[in-house]
C-alpha positions in Angstrom: 16.4 -75.3 -101.0 17.5 -78.0 -103.4 17.2 -77.1 -106.9 16.8 -79.5 -109.7 19.2 -79.4 -112.6 18.2 -78.3 -116.1 16.3 -81.1 -117.9 17.2 -80.7 -121.6 13.9 -82.5 -122.8 12.5 -80.9 -125.8 8.8 -81.1 -126.2 6.8 -80.6 -129.4 3.3 -79.5 -130.2 1.1 -80.6 -133.0 2.4 -79.6 -136.6 0.3 -78.7 -139.7 3.2 -79.2 -142.1 7.0 -79.9 -142.5 9.1 -76.6 -142.8 9.9 -77.3 -146.5 6.3 -77.4 -147.4 6.1 -73.6 -146.7 9.7 -73.0 -148.1 11.3 -73.0 -144.9 14.7 -74.9 -143.9 14.1 -77.4 -141.2 17.9 -77.6 -140.6 18.0 -73.9 -139.8 15.1 -73.9 -137.6 16.6 -76.9 -135.5 19.3 -74.5 -134.5 16.9 -73.0 -132.2 17.1 -76.0 -129.8 20.9 -75.5 -129.4 20.5 -71.8 -129.2 18.0 -72.0 -126.4 19.8 -74.8 -124.6 22.9 -72.5 -124.5 20.9 -69.7 -123.1 19.3 -71.7 -120.5 22.4 -73.6 -119.2 24.0 -70.1 -118.9 21.0 -68.9 -116.8 20.1 -66.2 -119.1 16.7 -67.5 -119.5 14.8 -70.0 -117.6 13.0 -71.7 -120.4 12.1 -71.4 -124.0 9.2 -72.0 -126.3 8.5 -71.1 -129.8 5.7 -71.4 -132.5 6.4 -70.5 -136.1 3.6 -70.6 -138.8 3.7 -69.8 -142.4 0.9 -69.5 -144.9 -1.4 -70.4 -142.0 0.3 -73.7 -141.1 2.3 -74.4 -137.9 5.6 -75.8 -138.9 7.6 -75.5 -135.7 6.3 -75.6 -132.1 8.6 -76.7 -129.4 9.3 -76.0 -125.6 12.2 -76.7 -123.4 13.3 -75.9 -119.8 11.8 -75.6 -116.4 8.1 -74.4 -115.9 8.8 -72.9 -112.4 11.6 -70.8 -111.8 11.8 -70.8 -108.0 11.9 -74.6 -107.8 12.9 -75.7 -111.3 10.0 -78.0 -111.2 8.1 -79.2 -114.2 8.6 -78.7 -118.0 7.6 -75.7 -120.1 4.9 -77.5 -122.2 3.9 -76.4 -125.7 0.6 -75.4 -124.3 1.8 -73.9 -121.1 0.3 -70.6 -120.0 2.4 -67.5 -119.6 1.8 -63.8 -118.6 1.7 -61.9 -121.8 2.4 -58.5 -120.0 2.5 -55.8 -122.5 1.3 -58.1 -125.5 -2.2 -57.2 -123.7 -1.8 -53.9 -125.5 -2.4 -55.4 -128.8 -5.8 -56.7 -127.5 -6.7 -53.3 -126.2 -5.9 -51.7 -129.4 -8.0 -54.2 -131.4 -10.9 -53.5 -129.0 -10.6 -49.7 -129.6 -10.5 -50.0 -133.5 -13.3 -52.3 -133.2 -15.5 -49.8 -131.6 -14.1 -47.4 -134.3 -15.2 -49.6 -137.0 -18.6 -49.9 -135.3 -19.0 -46.1 -135.6 -18.8 -45.6 -131.7 -15.5 -44.0 -131.7 -13.1 -42.0 -134.0 -9.4 -42.1 -134.0 -8.7 -38.4 -133.2 -11.3 -38.2 -130.7 -10.5 -36.1 -127.7 -10.5 -38.5 -124.8 -12.1 -35.7 -122.6 -15.2 -36.5 -124.4 -15.1 -40.1 -122.9 -13.3 -39.5 -119.7 -14.1 -36.3 -117.9 -11.0 -36.0 -116.0 -9.3 -35.0 -119.3 -11.7 -31.9 -119.6 -9.1 -29.5 -118.5 -6.5 -27.2 -120.3 -3.6 -29.5 -119.8 -5.2 -32.7 -121.1 -8.0 -31.6 -123.3 -6.0 -31.9 -126.6 -5.2 -35.4 -125.9 -6.9 -37.8 -128.3 -7.3 -41.7 -128.7 -4.5 -41.6 -131.2 -2.0 -40.1 -128.8 -2.8 -42.9 -126.3 -2.5 -45.6 -128.8 0.8 -44.3 -130.1 2.2 -43.5 -126.6 2.5 -39.6 -127.8 0.1 -38.4 -125.1 2.7 -36.8 -123.0 1.1 -38.8 -120.0 3.8 -40.4 -117.7 5.7 -43.2 -119.2 6.4 -46.4 -117.5 8.7 -46.5 -114.3 12.3 -46.5 -115.3 11.7 -45.2 -118.9 14.2 -42.5 -118.4 16.7 -44.7 -116.6 15.9 -42.7 -113.4 17.9 -44.0 -110.7 14.8 -44.2 -108.1 11.7 -45.0 -110.1 8.4 -45.2 -108.4 5.1 -46.4 -109.3 2.2 -43.7 -109.9 -0.1 -45.0 -107.2 2.2 -44.5 -104.2 1.3 -45.3 -100.6 -2.4 -44.6 -101.0 -3.4 -47.4 -103.4 -5.1 -47.1 -106.6 -8.4 -45.5 -105.6 -9.2 -42.5 -107.7 -6.6 -43.7 -110.3 -7.6 -41.7 -113.1 -6.7 -38.5 -111.4 -3.5 -39.9 -109.9 -2.1 -40.9 -113.4 -3.0 -37.3 -114.7 -1.3 -35.6 -111.7 1.9 -33.4 -112.5 2.9 -31.9 -115.9 3.0 -33.7 -119.1 6.4 -35.0 -120.2 5.8 -33.5 -123.7 3.0 -31.9 -125.7 0.6 -34.4 -127.3 2.2 -35.7 -130.4 5.5 -34.3 -129.9 7.5 -37.4 -128.7 6.9 -41.1 -127.9 7.2 -41.9 -124.4 6.1 -45.7 -123.7 3.0 -45.2 -121.4 1.3 -48.2 -119.9 -1.2 -46.0 -117.9 -2.1 -44.7 -121.4 -3.4 -48.1 -122.3 -5.2 -48.4 -118.8 -7.1 -45.2 -119.9 -7.9 -46.9 -123.4 -9.3 -49.8 -121.4 -11.4 -47.3 -119.3 -12.6 -45.9 -122.7 -13.6 -49.3 -123.9 -15.8 -49.9 -120.9 -17.3 -46.6 -120.8 -18.3 -46.6 -124.5 -19.4 -50.4 -124.7 -21.3 -50.4 -121.3 -19.2 -53.6 -120.5 -16.2 -54.2 -118.3 -13.0 -54.1 -120.4 -12.1 -57.6 -119.6 -15.6 -58.8 -120.7 -15.4 -56.8 -123.9 -12.3 -58.5 -124.9 -13.5 -61.9 -123.8 -16.9 -61.6 -125.9 -15.4 -59.8 -128.9 -11.9 -61.4 -129.3 -11.0 -64.4 -127.1 -14.3 -66.5 -127.5 -14.8 -65.8 -131.3 -11.2 -66.8 -131.7 -11.5 -70.0 -129.5 -8.6 -68.7 -127.4 -9.9 -71.2 -124.7 -6.6 -71.0 -122.6 -6.4 -67.2 -122.5 -7.5 -65.5 -119.3 -7.3 -62.2 -117.4 -8.1 -64.3 -114.2 -6.5 -67.9 -114.6 -8.8 -70.4 -113.0 -7.2 -72.0 -109.9 -7.4 -75.5 -111.6 -4.7 -74.1 -114.3 -2.4 -72.4 -111.8 0.0 -75.5 -112.0 0.4 -74.9 -115.8 1.4 -71.4 -115.6 5.0 -70.7 -116.2 6.4 -68.4 -113.4 9.9 -67.1 -112.9 10.0 -65.9 -109.3 7.8 -65.4 -106.3 6.4 -62.2 -107.6 4.8 -64.1 -110.5 3.4 -66.6 -108.1 1.9 -63.9 -105.9 0.4 -62.1 -109.0 -1.3 -65.2 -110.2 -2.8 -65.8 -106.6 -3.8 -62.2 -106.2 -7.3 -61.5 -105.1 -9.4 -58.5 -105.7 -9.4 -56.3 -102.6 -12.3 -54.1 -103.7 -10.4 -51.1 -104.4 -11.0 -49.1 -107.6 -8.3 -50.4 -109.9 -7.6 -49.7 -113.6 -8.8 -52.1 -116.4 -6.2 -55.0 -117.0 -5.6 -53.2 -120.4 -2.1 -52.7 -120.2 -0.6 -56.0 -119.3 -3.3 -58.5 -117.5 -3.6 -61.2 -120.0 -2.3 -64.9 -119.6 -2.2 -67.1 -122.7 -0.4 -70.0 -124.5 1.6 -69.9 -127.8 -1.1 -71.6 -129.7 -3.7 -69.2 -128.5 -1.5 -66.2 -129.3 -0.8 -67.5 -132.7 -4.6 -67.6 -133.5 -4.7 -63.8 -132.5 -1.8 -63.1 -134.8 -2.9 -65.1 -137.7 -6.2 -63.3 -137.3 -4.5 -60.0 -138.1 -2.4 -61.5 -140.7 -5.6 -62.7 -142.4 -7.1 -59.4 -142.5 -9.2 -59.7 -139.4 -10.7 -63.3 -139.8 -9.7 -66.6 -138.5 -11.3 -70.0 -139.3 -14.5 -68.2 -140.5 -14.9 -65.8 -137.6 -14.7 -62.1 -138.3 -13.1 -60.0 -135.7 -12.3 -56.9 -137.8 -12.7 -55.7 -141.3 -9.7 -55.7 -143.7 -9.6 -51.9 -143.8 -9.7 -51.8 -139.9 -6.7 -54.1 -139.7 -4.9 -51.8 -142.3 -5.6 -48.9 -140.2 -4.3 -50.8 -137.1 -1.1 -52.1 -138.5 0.1 -49.4 -140.8 2.7 -46.7 -139.9 1.4 -43.8 -138.0 4.4 -42.0 -136.5 7.0 -40.2 -138.7 10.1 -38.4 -137.5 8.9 -38.6 -133.9 11.8 -39.1 -131.4 11.7 -41.4 -128.5 14.1 -41.5 -125.5 13.4 -45.3 -125.1 15.3 -46.3 -122.0 18.3 -44.5 -123.4 18.1 -45.7 -127.0 17.5 -42.0 -128.2 15.5 -43.0 -131.3 15.2 -40.1 -133.7 12.3 -41.8 -135.8 10.1 -44.1 -133.9 8.0 -45.8 -136.4 4.8 -47.1 -134.8 1.4 -48.5 -135.5 -1.6 -48.3 -133.3 -0.4 -49.9 -130.2 1.9 -52.1 -132.1 5.8 -51.7 -132.8 6.7 -51.6 -136.5 9.8 -52.7 -138.1 11.1 -49.7 -140.2 14.9 -50.3 -139.7 16.8 -52.0 -142.6 19.2 -53.6 -139.9 16.3 -56.1 -138.8 16.0 -59.5 -140.4 12.1 -59.3 -140.4 10.6 -57.6 -143.3 9.7 -53.8 -143.4 6.3 -53.3 -142.0 6.3 -56.5 -139.6 4.2 -55.6 -136.8 5.0 -56.9 -133.3 4.8 -56.5 -129.4 7.0 -57.8 -126.6 6.0 -58.5 -123.1 8.2 -58.2 -120.1 9.5 -61.4 -118.6 9.5 -62.1 -121.9 7.1 -63.1 -124.4 6.7 -61.8 -128.0 4.5 -61.9 -131.1 5.7 -61.1 -134.7 3.6 -60.8 -137.7 5.4 -60.4 -141.1 2.8 -59.9 -143.8 5.5 -59.8 -146.6 6.6 -63.2 -145.7 3.0 -64.6 -144.6 4.6 -65.5 -141.4 3.7 -65.6 -137.6 6.1 -66.2 -134.8 5.3 -66.5 -131.0 8.0 -66.6 -128.4 8.1 -67.5 -124.7 11.5 -66.9 -123.2 10.8 -66.4 -119.5 13.6 -64.9 -117.5 14.2 -62.9 -114.3 16.3 -60.5 -116.5 14.3 -57.5 -118.0 16.1 -57.9 -121.4 18.1 -60.8 -122.7 19.0 -59.7 -126.4 20.0 -63.0 -127.9 16.7 -64.5 -126.5 14.9 -62.4 -128.9 17.2 -60.8 -131.5 19.2 -64.1 -132.0 16.0 -66.2 -132.0 14.4 -63.9 -134.8 17.8 -64.2 -137.0 17.8 -67.9 -136.9 13.9 -68.2 -137.7 13.9 -65.5 -140.7 17.1 -67.1 -142.0 15.2 -70.3 -142.6 12.9 -68.6 -145.2 13.9 -69.9 -148.6 
């Protein structure tokens, strides 16, 4: 296959203000272009896009690099779609706390009162709080313990009867004892949303979050007419986009099912920064957002892919900055999705940042950490 060379063209979305109008340094932000150009040229990432907004105004929104990794065809546009992967968990968390503020759930509610498969001695003490904070003890994601031969939970038999399958085997810890990143925990939260609301999880999120926020380019199932606008890094991405429902009983897409754009994802982050509203639409109440985004874990250890964190600060389904080694402010809440995308909300600086840095590598530190350092260093 003839692969096209990297096109250094930089594309820009519509801005609301110049960086200096919100006390940010445009020259410092401009360093992002060279930073990403270097990572793309070295084949560390395929492409890059970023959106920076302060005080509700978009002051930087650019993209560069190939849209499709297998062919190097097309350019990543400011409004290209990308699979959000685990950022979907933030939408699931919002769905759960929305049901809580409507009086239909409570945070320390035993999951067994919603999903009957939990009604046994091993699982009966697991609560919604444990699922939201990855402290349930239910199996973590494959590879979390750096196991040499990781396997998916569904095995050769597929996903039918998936709830019993994810509950098979012993808990990796007692509920509340340790943080173990569990995507299936969020599949179970999606199931809880469906059972309590009476709607499919995906329909609930669409009706109560996506449509009110006018996130019109955010989908669980991308329309075929938009497939060419979705950023893909490999054949697996292409196959997942084209995947059809085979009729089997599958978990809700509540752990990693959404596709979106930088602009749409900014709306979601800005809504949370605004205390639950965006352009007159109320998604959550202020106190509900406070519940969602404040620190809930203290002195809870996490193996974390070998990181062996002694104190994993965490909000409800959101990572939380607690280390003084980070550039972002204490209390910044965030999520990253594999592949890779990221959303950061820094209430202290009134700042929302969205990153798309697609790559075939699971983790390229400079694509996220280096980028954050450049952006937060631009604050005056």
